[in-house]
C-alpha positions in Angstrom: -16.0 -167.1 84.1 -18.2 -165.0 81.9 -20.7 -164.5 84.8 -17.8 -163.6 87.1 -16.5 -161.0 84.7 -19.9 -159.5 84.2 -20.3 -159.2 88.0 -16.9 -157.6 88.4 -17.6 -155.0 85.6 -21.0 -154.3 87.2 -19.5 -153.7 90.6 -16.8 -151.5 89.1 -19.4 -149.5 87.3 -21.4 -149.0 90.5 -18.2 -147.7 92.3 -17.4 -145.3 89.5 -21.0 -144.1 89.4 -21.0 -143.6 93.2 -17.8 -141.5 93.1 -19.2 -139.4 90.2 -22.4 -138.8 92.2 -20.4 -137.8 95.3 -18.2 -135.5 93.2 -21.3 -133.9 91.6 -22.8 -133.4 95.1 -19.6 -131.8 96.3 -19.5 -129.4 93.3 -23.1 -128.5 93.7 -22.6 -127.9 97.5 -19.6 -125.6 96.7 -21.6 -123.7 94.2 -24.6 -123.4 96.6 -22.2 -122.1 99.3 -20.7 -119.5 97.0 -24.2 -118.5 95.8 -25.3 -118.2 99.5 -22.3 -116.1 100.4 -23.1 -113.8 97.4 -26.8 -113.5 98.6 -25.7 -112.7 102.1 -23.3 -110.0 100.8 -25.9 -108.5 98.5 -28.4 -108.5 101.4 -26.0 -106.7 103.8 -27.7 -103.4 104.7 -24.3 -101.9 105.6 -22.6 -102.6 102.2 -23.8 -99.5 100.5 -23.1 -96.9 103.3 -19.8 -98.6 104.1 -18.7 -98.4 100.5 -19.6 -94.7 100.4 -17.6 -94.1 103.6 -14.6 -95.9 102.2 -14.9 -94.1 98.9 -14.7 -90.8 100.9 -11.7 -91.9 102.8 -9.9 -92.9 99.7 -10.8 -89.5 98.1 -9.1 -87.9 101.2 -6.1 -90.2 100.8 -6.7 -91.8 104.2 -5.1 -95.2 104.1 -4.9 -96.3 107.7 -8.0 -96.9 110.0 -7.2 -97.1 113.7 -10.1 -98.6 115.7 -10.6 -98.5 119.4 -12.0 -101.8 120.7 -14.3 -101.4 123.8 -17.6 -99.6 123.0 -16.3 -98.8 119.5 -15.5 -101.9 117.5 -17.7 -103.8 119.9 -21.0 -102.7 121.6 -19.9 -103.3 125.2 -17.1 -102.4 127.5 -15.1 -105.4 128.7 -12.9 -103.3 131.2 -10.1 -105.4 129.8 -11.3 -108.4 131.8 -13.4 -110.6 129.4 -13.7 -114.1 131.0 -16.0 -115.7 128.5 -15.3 -117.1 125.0 -13.9 -115.2 122.0 -16.9 -116.5 120.1 -19.2 -114.8 122.6 -17.3 -111.6 122.4 -17.3 -111.7 118.6 -21.1 -111.5 118.6 -20.7 -108.0 120.1 -18.8 -106.6 117.1 -21.0 -103.9 115.6 -22.5 -105.0 112.3 -21.3 -102.0 110.4 -17.7 -102.8 111.3 -18.2 -106.4 110.4 -18.7 -105.1 106.9 -16.2 -102.2 107.1 -13.1 -104.1 108.2 -12.9 -106.7 105.5 -14.0 -104.2 102.9 -11.3 -101.8 103.8 -8.6 -104.5 103.8 -9.9 -105.8 100.4 -9.4 -102.3 99.0 -5.8 -102.3 100.0 -6.3 -100.0 103.0 -4.7 -100.7 106.4 -6.5 -101.4 109.7 -5.2 -101.4 113.3 -6.7 -101.9 116.7 -5.6 -99.3 119.4 -7.0 -100.1 122.8 -6.3 -99.7 126.5 -7.4 -103.3 127.0 -4.5 -105.7 127.8 -6.4 -108.6 126.2 -4.6 -108.6 122.9 -4.8 -112.3 122.3 -8.5 -112.3 122.9 -9.0 -109.4 120.5 -6.8 -111.2 117.9 -9.1 -114.3 118.1 -12.2 -112.1 117.8 -10.8 -110.6 114.6 -10.0 -114.0 113.2 -13.6 -115.0 113.8 -15.0 -111.8 112.3 -12.8 -111.2 109.2 -11.1 -114.6 108.9 -7.5 -115.6 109.7 -6.2 -114.5 106.2 -7.3 -111.0 106.8 -6.8 -110.8 110.5 -3.0 -111.5 110.2 -2.7 -108.0 108.5 -4.3 -106.1 111.5 -1.7 -105.0 114.1 -3.1 -104.7 117.6 -1.8 -102.5 120.4 -3.2 -102.7 123.9 -2.4 -101.3 127.3 -2.4 -98.0 129.1 -0.4 -95.0 128.0 2.3 -93.6 130.3 5.4 -91.5 130.3 8.7 -91.9 128.4 9.5 -95.6 127.8 5.8 -96.4 127.8 5.2 -100.1 127.4 2.1 -101.7 126.0 1.0 -105.0 124.6 0.9 -105.9 121.0 1.3 -108.5 118.3 4.1 -108.5 115.8 3.5 -110.8 112.8 6.8 -109.9 111.1 9.7 -110.1 113.7 12.5 -110.6 111.2 12.2 -107.2 109.3 14.6 -104.3 109.6 13.8 -100.7 110.0 14.8 -97.6 108.1 16.5 -95.2 110.5 16.2 -92.2 108.2 12.5 -92.3 107.7 10.4 -89.3 108.9 6.8 -90.4 109.5 5.6 -87.1 111.2 4.1 -89.0 114.1 5.9 -87.1 116.8 5.3 -83.6 118.2 8.5 -82.3 116.5 7.8 -84.1 113.2 10.8 -86.4 113.8 9.3 -89.9 114.1 12.2 -92.4 114.0 11.6 -96.1 113.5 14.1 -96.8 116.3 11.7 -95.2 118.7 9.7 -98.4 118.8 11.5 -101.5 119.9 10.1 -105.1 120.3 11.2 -106.1 123.8 9.4 -109.6 123.8 6.9 -111.5 121.7 4.0 -109.5 123.0 5.5 -106.4 124.6 6.4 -103.1 122.8 8.2 -100.2 124.4 7.7 -96.7 123.0 10.6 -94.2 123.4 9.4 -91.6 120.9 9.4 -87.8 121.5 5.7 -87.4 120.5 2.9 -87.2 122.9 2.0 -90.3 125.0 -1.5 -89.1 125.6 -4.6 -90.8 124.1 -3.9 -93.4 121.4 -1.0 -91.6 119.7 1.7 -94.0 120.7 -0.5 -97.0 119.9 -1.1 -95.7 116.4 2.6 -94.9 115.9 3.5 -98.5 116.9 0.9 -99.9 114.5 2.4 -97.8 111.7 5.8 -99.1 112.6 4.7 -102.7 112.1 2.8 -102.0 108.9 5.8 -100.2 107.4 8.2 -103.0 108.4 6.0 -105.4 106.5 5.7 -103.5 103.3 8.8 -101.8 101.9 8.1 -98.2 100.6 4.8 -97.9 102.6 4.4 -94.4 104.2 1.6 -93.7 106.6 1.5 -90.3 108.3 -0.9 -88.3 110.5 -3.0 -87.0 107.6 -3.4 -90.4 106.1 -4.7 -91.9 109.4 -8.2 -91.9 110.8 -8.9 -92.7 114.5 -12.4 -94.0 115.4 -13.0 -94.0 119.1 -15.8 -93.6 121.6 -13.6 -91.6 124.1 -13.8 -88.0 123.2 -10.6 -87.3 125.1 -8.7 -89.6 122.7 -10.4 -87.8 119.8 -9.4 -84.4 121.0 -5.8 -85.5 121.5 -5.6 -86.9 118.0 -7.0 -83.8 116.5 -4.6 -81.6 118.4 -1.8 -83.8 117.1 -2.9 -83.4 113.5 -4.5 -86.8 113.2 -7.9 -87.1 111.6 -10.4 -88.6 114.0 -14.1 -89.3 114.3 -16.0 -89.8 117.5 -18.3 -92.7 117.8 -21.2 -91.9 120.1 -22.1 -95.2 121.8 -25.7 -94.0 122.0 -25.8 -93.3 118.3 -23.1 -95.5 116.8 -24.5 -95.5 113.3 -23.9 -91.8 113.0 -20.2 -92.5 112.7 -20.6 -93.8 109.1 -22.4 -90.6 108.2 -19.7 -88.5 109.8 -17.0 -90.4 107.8 -19.0 -89.8 104.6 -19.1 -86.1 105.4 -15.4 -85.7 106.3 -13.8 -82.7 104.7 
């Protein structure tokens, strides 16, 4: 009996010891992972210039960053017809924006994707890969071509149960009378814009992103002067500037220059 008891206690001690070693290894692995993430962040060559750019935007009270997708956020042009994996497309995201998007969101700024590409779901998945699902859920996406009155385009709405404030003036239309009711969700992924502002360029796309962001956060106000469009199409840039929206052109041949241009904004 004494021998049996001794064996039982010995086996019990081995099991406890094994669990403790496994727990220690788990803790050490977690610590190593956190340390590695910190090393990667500290070694990011874009961290310092991106921080300077975001500091400048906050000095100018710019709170909403609207990014074009093809040849802006990513290095290539998909022509709205990417047939490969989202993982493959995510590898084309410019390194500087891999740093800027999460950094901007972590500062409490707002980010939207405004594109003529209809592949909204693909872009959503790319964002989830690049910035993580927790952050990507806060990035509205508007895709599709501009048109006339009643212009429809594709988008995502992560907050379909919110109500709008009919008396709010967001200064996103040509007569400074942007009404929340000008943007109506017609289906899960289709938005129709009936606003009186210009339908040229990315103006309606940006206005719709603002609508979604303001629905999500009561009291949030985003207007033209607190918005920055980043786009490789100079026509979209010209339209934005003519409409009173801040904008910076990304030259696909010299993409890094856009960070310097943001830092030098006046």
